N, C-alpha and C positions, 0 to 999 in steps of 0.2 A: 793862742795865737790865732790867726785867720784860718788856719787849717781845721783846728779843733771844733771851731764854730761851723765851718761848712760841713764837717763830718756829723756834728750833733744835728744840724739841720737835716741832713740826709737821713740820719737814723730815724728822726722824728716824722720825716716824710714817709719812710718805709713803714714805721709803725702805723701811721695815718692809712696807708694803702692796705696793710693787712687788715686793719679793722673794717675798712670798706669792703675789701674782698670777702671777709667773713659774713658782714651784714648781707651783702648780695647774694653770697650763696644760699643763705636761709629764706631768700624771697621767694615767694610763689609766682606763678605766671600772671596773675593779674596784678601783683604788685610791681613786677617788672614792666608789664605794659604801661601802667601808670606812671612810673619813673621815666620811662622812654618818651611818652607823650609829654611830660612835664618839661624835660630837657629839649625836646624839639619846640616846644611852645616858647620856651624861653630864650632860644637861640644858641643855647649852650651845646646843642648837637645837631647833626645833620644826618638825614637818612638817604639811602640809595633809592632808585626808583622803585625796585622790587621789594624794599622794606627789609632786605636781608642783613643790610650792614648799617650800623649805627656809629657814626664817628663823633666823639666828644670833641668839643671846642673849649679847652681850658682858658684861651683868651676872653671868653664870655662876649662875643660878638652879639650885638642886639639883634633881635629877631626883626625889626623893622627894615626892610631893605636889604637884609643879607640873604646869601644864597641858601635855601632851606633844604635843598635836596643836592645829594652827591650825583655826579654824573657817572657813567659806565666807567670812565677812566679810573675815578676814585675808587669805586668799588673793586675794579679788577686789580689795582695796585694794593689795595688793603688785603685782598685774597692772596696775592702772589707773595706779599711780605709775610703774611701768617704762615703760607705753606713753606716759605724758605726758612722761617724760624723752626717749624716742626721737622724739616728736613735736617737742619744743622743739629737738632737735638738726637734725631734718630742717629745721625753720623756719630756723634759723641757716645751714644749707647752703645753702638756697633763696636766703635773702637775700644771701649772700655771692656766689652765682653770678650774682644780679641786679646786683649791684653791678659785677662783672666785666663783664657784658654791657652795661651802661652806658657803661663805660670804653671797651670795645672799640668801641661805637657812636660815642662822641665821637671816638675815634682814626680811625674810618672816615670820619666827617663832615669832618676836617681835611684828609683827603687826597682829598677830593671824590668819595667812594664812596657816593653816597646811598642806593642800593639795598641795600648791605651795611650801612650804618647803620641803615636801616629794619629789616632782618631781624633785628639785634641787638637792637633797640628792641622788636621783637614777641617775641622770646625772653624779654627782661626782663620784659614784661607777663605772659607766660605763667608765668614763674617767681613774679612777685608775687602773681599769682591764687592759684597753688598754696600759697604761704605764707600767704596769707588764709585758704584752706580749712583748713589746718593749725592757724591760730589758732583758728578756729571748733571744730575738733575738740578742740583742748586745752581751750577753755572747757568744752565738754560733759564732757571726762574729769574736769576739777577739780570741776565740779558734781556728776557721779556720785559722786566720791570724798567730798566734803563730805556728800553726802545719805547714804552708807553710815555715815560717822562720826557723823552726827547720829542715825540710826536706832539705832546701837549705843548712844549715849549714852542715848537715850530708853528702850531696852530696860532699860539699867543703873538707870535712874530707876524705871521700873516694877517692877523686881525690888526695890528699896528699899521702895517702897510697899508692895508684897505682904508684904514680911517685917515692915513696921512694922504692917501690919493683923493678920498673924498674931500678933504679939506683943501688940497690943491686945487681942485675943480671949482670950488666956491670962491677962490681968491681972484 
């Protein structure tokens, strides 16, 4: 049915992505630079002003007349989202390790090793506290990202009003 077709399509896409990732991991610095320059020249990518961020454009916007560089907001959003993903992964890891510490504490308690069980529970508490700090950081990152998106949207609205005001003066 339609579901199996979309899942086959997804697995095919995943295989293609894995092959691309494997090929990219084997590339040297000169090859990566050449690929980046090719993507930029073809309009399939854009770079931040400092050259630190390269954003791919899967829609293949033509190089002629397209925006070739990312502004600071794009670069900041990219970095914020990457940091948020890393923070989420860290939270997952901390939570998993806290669960493992709890299991170890229960196992130690069954064998009448109360001091070992207590040390496992202290470790669990420390891991959960760090996961809570990560959650707070994640909220701050998401708030900053939303604030930048809102500011960009507000800037677009102001530009539209300015354009309309200029047009009204000419009427």
